[in-house]
MILO-283513 format. One record per residue: z, x, y of N, C-alpha, C in turn; residue in one letter. Coordinates in pm, 1 decimal. Layout:
# MILO-283513
Z,X,Y,Z,X,Y,Z,X,Y,a
...
//
This chain:
# MILO-283513
11600.0,9309.3,11309.1,11606.1,9154.7,11372.5,11707.7,9112.5,11275.3,m
11820.6,9068.3,11261.4,11900.7,8971.4,11118.2,11850.3,8844.3,11106.1,s
11879.6,8764.8,11001.4,11827.5,8669.4,10972.9,11902.7,8586.9,11048.4,t
12039.2,8578.4,11115.0,12073.5,8484.8,11129.3,12018.2,8422.2,11233.7,a
11971.4,8490.0,11359.5,11930.6,8477.3,11479.8,11820.1,8368.0,11448.4,t
11769.4,8408.8,11337.3,11638.3,8365.8,11297.9,11684.1,8170.1,11298.7,m
11555.2,8086.5,11290.1,11608.8,7895.7,11256.8,11451.9,7898.6,11196.9,s
11465.7,7799.7,11205.1,11318.4,7716.2,11111.5,11278.9,7603.0,11142.4,q
11145.9,7576.8,11207.4,11049.9,7507.3,11251.6,10977.6,7459.6,11142.2,i
10963.8,7328.7,11169.8,10816.6,7191.5,11100.9,10719.7,7190.5,11209.4,v
10604.4,7245.6,11187.4,10469.3,7300.2,11270.3,10424.0,7112.9,11222.7,t
10339.4,7046.4,11309.0,10293.1,6981.8,11271.0,10173.9,6932.5,11415.1,f
10061.7,6852.6,11356.9,9912.9,6837.4,11466.1,9901.0,6732.8,11546.8,r
9907.1,6684.2,11575.2,9842.2,6578.8,11658.5,9721.9,6620.0,11719.1,l
9615.0,6585.5,11678.7,9476.3,6630.2,11735.5,9462.2,6752.5,11681.0,g
9430.3,6829.3,11813.5,9409.3,6941.4,11732.5,9493.3,7079.2,11845.8,e
9617.6,6965.0,11879.6,9700.8,7061.9,11895.3,9822.1,7038.0,11808.3,d
9913.5,7166.4,11833.2,10040.5,7212.6,11720.5,10154.8,7172.0,11832.8,l
10273.7,7105.9,11691.5,10351.4,7108.6,11811.6,10488.2,7121.5,11735.7,f
10600.4,7205.4,11700.3,10694.2,7161.3,11633.1,10864.6,7108.3,11666.8,a
10898.7,7099.6,11541.3,11081.1,7016.6,11561.3,11143.6,7123.0,11518.2,a
11281.5,7155.0,11539.2,11379.7,7250.7,11476.0,11398.9,7168.7,11329.2,d
11378.0,7240.7,11241.9,11400.2,7212.7,11102.1,11529.6,7046.2,11088.2,i
11636.5,7154.7,11146.3,11776.2,7049.8,11145.4,11717.3,6900.4,11211.5,y
11650.4,6900.7,11293.1,11607.7,6712.1,11391.9,11522.9,6704.9,11267.8,s
11476.3,6725.6,11196.4,11403.4,6660.2,11071.2,11472.2,6594.0,10978.3,v
11431.5,6475.4,10952.8,11555.0,6387.6,10812.2,11465.4,6395.2,10709.5,e
11372.3,6367.6,10750.7,11216.8,6356.8,10592.4,11138.2,6320.2,10638.5,r
11039.4,6387.6,10548.8,10846.1,6370.1,10643.7,10828.4,6223.5,10485.2,v
10775.7,6172.2,10570.4,10754.1,6053.7,10522.8,10602.3,5983.7,10520.1,l
10506.2,5963.6,10370.3,10327.0,5897.7,10394.7,10357.1,5741.1,10509.2,r
10268.6,5788.4,10535.0,10243.6,5704.4,10688.3,10250.4,5556.5,10596.9,h
10341.6,5457.6,10673.1,10345.7,5330.6,10675.4,10342.5,5220.8,10787.9,q
10207.5,5128.1,10791.6,10207.0,5054.9,10905.0,10390.0,5024.1,10948.4,a
10409.0,5040.3,11033.4,10558.6,4963.7,11127.1,10538.2,4842.5,11131.3,p
10617.0,4760.5,11169.5,10663.0,4625.8,11201.5,10649.9,4603.9,11353.9,t
10592.3,4596.3,11390.9,10597.6,4541.7,11523.2,10682.8,4466.6,11610.9,p
10718.9,4506.6,11712.5,10792.8,4432.0,11804.9,10735.6,4413.4,11928.6,i
10765.9,4327.9,11998.9,10733.2,4241.4,12111.5,10776.1,4326.8,12190.0,p
10728.5,4319.7,12323.7,10859.0,4367.9,12500.6,10808.1,4536.8,12487.3,n
10787.1,4627.2,12408.2,10799.7,4714.9,12409.7,10662.9,4831.8,12503.8,v
10714.2,4944.1,12513.9,10637.0,5048.9,12575.3,10505.6,5058.1,12458.8,p
10408.5,5068.4,12459.6,10243.3,5038.1,12406.7,10269.3,5203.0,12284.5,e
10401.3,5295.5,12330.2,10384.7,5421.3,12224.1,10445.9,5393.4,12155.5,w
10529.6,5263.6,12120.3,10621.3,5225.9,12026.4,10581.9,5166.7,11925.9,i
10513.3,5160.5,11804.8,10467.1,5156.1,11751.0,10500.9,5015.1,11633.5,e
10654.6,5003.6,11664.7,10717.3,4922.7,11578.8,10863.8,4983.0,11479.6,g
10897.9,4872.3,11421.0,10989.9,4986.3,11371.8,10983.5,5004.7,11210.4,v
11020.6,5032.3,11152.4,11025.2,5077.7,10960.8,11160.7,5052.1,10914.0,i
11197.5,5023.5,10764.5,11326.6,5054.0,10715.3,11325.8,5121.3,10649.0,d
11417.9,5217.7,10651.4,11445.4,5360.7,10607.1,11612.9,5404.4,10628.0,y
11642.7,5390.0,10439.0,11762.8,5379.4,10368.1,11851.3,5287.5,10451.8,q
11771.4,5145.2,10474.1,11878.3,5016.9,10494.2,11930.9,5044.4,10638.7,g
11844.4,5073.6,10726.7,11887.0,5094.4,10897.3,11692.6,5045.1,10939.4,r
11641.0,4982.6,11069.0,11610.6,4998.0,11110.4,11592.8,5090.2,11194.0,v
11466.5,5166.6,11192.4,11427.2,5253.3,11288.5,11292.9,5233.7,11334.3,v
11334.2,5256.8,11506.6,11201.4,5276.2,11573.0,11100.0,5412.0,11547.4,p
10969.3,5377.8,11580.1,10860.8,5421.7,11525.5,10784.8,5475.1,11626.0,v
10740.3,5586.3,11689.0,10712.6,5608.7,11794.1,10528.8,5722.1,11771.1,i
10496.7,5658.9,11817.2,10339.8,5764.5,11811.8,10302.7,5839.7,11901.6,n
10328.2,5971.8,11875.3,10355.8,6113.7,11987.2,10197.9,6119.4,12057.2,l
10084.8,6058.4,11988.6,9948.7,6126.9,12018.8,10013.3,6024.1,12168.4,r
10015.6,5827.8,12192.2,10053.5,5780.3,12236.4,10152.3,5786.6,12377.6,r
10255.1,5889.5,12374.8,10380.3,5935.2,12428.4,10346.0,6061.1,12498.2,r
10275.5,6068.5,12417.7,10191.9,6195.1,12495.4,10105.3,6227.8,12559.5,f
9992.3,6091.8,12582.5,9839.1,6066.1,12631.3,9779.6,6194.8,12604.4,e
9797.0,6103.8,12463.3,9691.1,6262.9,12397.3,9510.2,6186.6,12363.7,l
9546.9,6048.3,12297.5,9422.0,5942.8,12303.2,9415.9,5898.5,12178.2,g
9381.2,5778.6,12126.9,9388.5,5708.5,11998.2,9335.7,5849.6,11916.6,a
9417.4,5822.9,11785.5,9352.0,5911.8,11629.0,9334.1,5756.6,11555.3,g
9316.2,5803.2,11426.7,9294.7,5709.6,11327.6,9421.0,5756.5,11220.4,d
9487.9,5683.8,11175.4,9572.0,5691.3,11024.9,9481.3,5721.9,10947.5,v
9517.5,5872.5,10830.2,9418.2,5917.5,10784.4,9504.0,5958.4,10631.4,a
9474.4,6064.4,10498.3,9539.1,6098.8,10403.4,9657.6,6143.0,10451.4,n
9643.5,6255.6,10581.4,9758.5,6364.0,10595.8,9828.5,6281.0,10702.3,e
9823.2,6168.7,10746.4,9878.1,6121.8,10857.7,10053.7,6087.1,10801.2,t
10140.5,6135.4,10856.6,10270.6,6146.5,10834.7,10389.7,6060.2,10972.7,r
10511.9,6026.9,10914.9,10563.9,5989.3,10957.9,10674.7,6071.2,10968.3,i
10747.1,6161.0,11070.2,10886.9,6172.0,11084.4,10987.6,6141.0,11074.9,l
11069.0,6102.0,11007.6,11199.4,6070.0,11057.9,11343.1,6161.3,11113.1,v
11321.7,6170.7,11221.0,11418.2,6265.3,11352.1,11574.1,6179.2,11352.9,l
11595.9,6263.6,11350.0,11791.7,6258.2,11419.9,11750.9,6315.6,11559.8,n
11791.2,6240.3,11635.4,11838.4,6266.9,11796.5,11900.1,6256.7,11853.5,a
12008.4,6291.4,11889.7,12147.9,6251.0,11951.5,12151.7,6142.9,11794.6,a
12204.0,6198.7,11729.1,12299.8,6125.0,11630.0,12225.7,5957.8,11580.9,g
12102.3,5895.0,11652.2,12033.9,5855.1,11591.0,11901.8,5900.3,11504.9,e
11863.1,5788.6,11394.3,11714.8,5847.5,11365.9,11591.9,5730.2,11440.0,w
11518.9,5800.1,11518.2,11393.6,5749.8,11523.3,11292.1,5837.3,11450.5,i
11178.6,5770.5,11431.6,11056.8,5807.8,11362.2,10937.7,5828.4,11457.9,a
10826.8,5890.6,11382.5,10756.5,5980.1,11466.1,10604.6,5966.6,11399.7,v
10491.5,5928.0,11477.8,10356.3,5922.9,11418.1,10307.7,6082.8,11391.6,i
10275.0,6125.6,11319.4,10196.0,6290.8,11343.8,10082.3,6261.5,11238.7,v
9978.4,6361.3,11283.8,9816.4,6340.2,11248.2,9824.0,6451.5,11060.0,d
9923.0,6563.6,11099.4,9936.9,6624.0,10972.5,10077.8,6688.2,11007.7,a
10141.1,6691.2,10931.1,10209.3,6823.9,10843.2,10213.0,6968.7,10810.8,v
10204.8,7050.5,10869.6,10200.0,7189.8,10808.5,10242.4,7250.6,10767.6,l
10397.4,7320.6,10833.3,10448.4,7387.5,10745.9,10587.3,7407.8,10806.6,e
10631.8,7426.8,10703.7,10778.3,7518.2,10779.5,10753.5,7658.0,10792.6,v
10870.2,7682.7,10895.2,10851.8,7843.7,10932.2,10958.8,7929.1,11032.3,s
10964.3,8100.1,10988.6,11086.1,8125.8,11027.3,11058.3,8115.4,11216.1,s
11129.7,8094.0,11294.3,11105.8,8109.6,11469.6,11224.1,8227.3,11505.0,l
11207.4,8282.3,11546.4,11270.9,8390.6,11588.6,11288.3,8325.7,11739.7,d
11408.8,8270.3,11813.2,11436.5,8221.8,11953.5,11367.8,8267.9,12091.6,p
11414.6,8419.0,12069.6,11359.7,8530.0,12174.6,11212.1,8492.2,12184.9,a
11124.8,8386.8,12114.4,10989.2,8414.8,12131.8,10938.3,8273.1,12218.2,a
11041.5,8174.8,12209.2,11023.9,8102.3,12275.5,11018.9,8092.7,12445.3,v
10893.7,8057.3,12457.7,10890.3,8066.5,12597.9,10909.2,7941.2,12708.9,q
10982.7,7994.6,12796.5,10953.4,7792.8,12883.1,10893.3,7748.4,12936.3,p
10881.2,7588.6,12876.7,10733.7,7544.9,12948.1,10735.3,7530.7,13048.2,p
10621.7,7538.3,13108.9,10552.2,7473.3,13253.0,10609.4,7372.1,13271.1,p
10630.9,7361.2,13433.3,10715.4,7212.1,13472.3,10606.7,7094.5,13379.3,p
10415.6,7091.6,13364.0,10386.7,6989.3,13342.5,10293.0,7072.7,13241.7,l
10263.3,7029.9,13091.9,10174.4,7074.0,13021.1,10066.4,7014.6,12944.8,f
9956.4,6967.4,12956.2,9853.8,6884.8,12950.4,9924.3,6739.8,12919.4,r
9908.1,6719.9,13000.6,10021.8,6556.0,13045.2,10156.6,6533.9,12978.2,g
10168.6,6628.0,12907.9,10385.3,6600.4,12862.9,10458.0,6679.8,12951.7,l
10533.8,6569.3,13064.8,10686.2,6644.0,13117.0,10755.2,6721.6,13021.9,a
10760.3,6815.0,13119.3,10834.5,6953.9,13053.4,10935.1,6875.7,13002.1,g
11034.8,6790.5,13000.3,11158.4,6724.4,12964.5,11162.3,6741.0,12849.8,e
11016.3,6717.6,12766.8,11043.8,6676.7,12628.1,11028.8,6784.7,12562.4,y
10971.7,6917.8,12660.9,10993.9,7051.6,12555.7,11083.7,7150.8,12593.4,l
11135.3,7204.8,12426.3,11219.2,7332.1,12462.6,11124.7,7456.4,12528.2,k
10998.3,7433.4,12446.9,10913.3,7596.5,12489.4,10781.0,7608.0,12433.6,g
10744.8,7664.4,12398.9,10596.6,7772.1,12366.4,10621.4,7881.9,12286.8,i
10573.3,7848.1,12197.4,10604.3,7950.0,12109.3,10410.9,8006.8,12070.0,v
10401.4,8094.0,12049.2,10296.5,8145.7,12005.1,10290.7,8141.4,11819.5,r
10148.7,8128.5,11800.6,10144.7,8129.8,11622.5,9953.3,8221.0,11645.6,r
9987.9,8371.4,11648.7,9876.0,8416.9,11640.8,9800.5,8418.7,11724.1,g
9680.5,8327.4,11740.4,9569.1,8342.6,11844.3,9636.4,8128.1,11947.7,d
9750.3,8089.0,11843.3,9750.1,7936.1,11898.3,9891.7,7914.8,11971.0,r
9904.1,7867.1,12075.5,10047.0,7790.5,12107.7,10080.2,7682.2,12047.8,l
10153.9,7661.8,11990.4,10293.4,7549.7,11973.8,10353.0,7496.8,12053.4,v
10359.8,7353.0,12057.6,10470.4,7334.3,12144.8,10556.3,7235.4,12062.9,i
10697.1,7366.9,12140.2,10815.1,7288.8,12054.0,10890.5,7193.5,12149.3,f
10873.1,7096.2,12063.1,10939.7,6961.5,12120.8,11121.6,6957.8,12140.7,l
11169.4,6858.1,12241.3,11349.3,6870.8,12259.6,11323.2,6741.9,12186.5,d
11364.7,6704.2,12066.0,11328.4,6592.4,11980.9,11474.4,6484.5,12047.1,v
11604.8,6523.1,12103.2,11644.5,6438.3,12156.4,11618.0,6363.1,12241.5,e
11515.7,6435.0,12330.3,11398.0,6365.4,12474.2,11331.9,6329.5,12477.8,r
11289.7,6266.9,12327.2,11155.9,6205.8,12326.8,11220.4,6050.4,12391.0,l
11335.8,6016.3,12345.8,11368.4,5886.0,12399.0,11447.8,5864.9,12493.4,l
11428.5,5825.4,12667.3,11570.1,5874.0,12748.9,11638.8,5745.2,12743.2,s
11784.6,5795.3,12764.5,11885.2,5646.1,12741.6,11843.4,5488.8,12776.4,t
11744.0,5516.3,12923.4,11731.6,5383.6,12920.0,11630.8,5322.1,12829.5,a
11528.3,5376.9,12749.0,11430.4,5371.4,12668.3,11566.5,5327.0,12541.5,e
11610.6,5405.1,12464.0,11695.1,5329.1,12381.3,11825.9,5239.7,12414.9,r
11852.3,5202.9,12461.1,11883.5,5093.0,12528.7,11789.8,4933.4,12527.3,l
11707.9,4938.5,12589.5,11536.7,4848.0,12553.4,11589.1,4831.8,12435.9,r
11559.1,4955.6,12336.7,11533.6,4878.6,12190.1,11618.2,4834.2,12134.7,l
11784.8,4883.1,12167.3,11872.5,4818.7,12111.5,11865.6,4675.3,12098.7,e
11789.0,4622.8,12229.3,11828.3,4537.0,12268.3,11696.4,4448.3,12204.4,q
11578.4,4511.2,12172.1,11516.3,4394.0,12069.0,11552.9,4313.2,11988.3,q
11512.6,4134.1,12022.6,11490.2,4092.6,11877.0,11409.8,4134.6,11800.8,p
11461.0,4157.4,11678.1,11368.7,4196.0,11527.9,11363.4,4107.0,11434.0,t
11308.6,4056.1,11302.6,11350.3,4013.4,11272.7,11322.5,4126.5,11120.9,d
11310.6,4276.3,11125.2,11298.8,4434.1,11052.2,11436.5,4383.4,10955.9,a
11536.5,4342.6,11061.3,11699.9,4413.2,10987.8,11716.0,4293.1,10927.2,g
11647.1,4156.2,10938.6,11689.5,4055.6,10814.9,11603.4,4112.2,10684.9,a
11514.2,4115.8,10675.9,11421.7,4177.6,10575.1,11498.4,4276.4,10528.9,r
11555.0,4397.8,10631.1,11567.6,4489.8,10551.7,11716.7,4439.7,10437.7,a
11776.0,4345.9,10509.7,11905.7,4373.0,10423.0,11891.2,4221.7,10321.9,d
11793.4,4154.1,10332.0,11757.5,4074.9,10235.4,11665.5,4123.5,10132.7,g
//
């Protein structure tokens, strides 16, 4: 197998479950910082952070995927992701590794997987005796959700500029 067909993924943990995103979707891994809350958004949106002078929405993936609440710990990280040309951030329990992936090893997702809609998934990857849920980062926010966030009044942008 030539290395040209291999890709790389970033593997992270939410509770006991393992997830991954394509490395080209991951802009940066940040230490956890409390996002600035914004009103009238779904409960799985923690708020916004200022990242490189831009206001970036922060999604709590545990809530988004209905995995139950988790505590912020030393390992908790915020991944800044490039989703359809826009930055979104997600809170994860821990970032574990960057590893190679043979695209042929990605199995199609079942229609419903542990409360996750299949639309969020690229597939399932087996790593030893564990399953890794390979996310489709561009589908974490629907078009309607993106528009709703863009219309939210927030003073985080004013703080970022001043």
